[in-house]
Phi, psi and omega in degrees: 000140175294156179287132177276133185277134177293143179090354179243028185267154181281164177274161180303328181291350180271010182310133181093350181285150178285150177239114183252153168239154183218138175270340185235006182060018177236324180240156182226156176239124179291125179237342183199165173240136183290132173256326181165187179172185180288170179297155180267148352289145188245143173241355182275188182274139175265166177244120180232156173252113181293134176250345181297332181280345178240014184302318180297318179296318179299315179298320178298317180294322180288333181287344174101000000 
């Protein structure tokens, strides 16, 4: 998984939102879903659920 940058993390109210990383600032790769975190603006640690480790399983489920 790519390193998530500090200071670019979502707020607790964003729970369920997708977390993307980008190498070119134009396209993104989904790597996590927000679970929660400290109050905004935040310098603390956020809580995310990684999806990159289960991406193949998700695709299988979506394929039917």
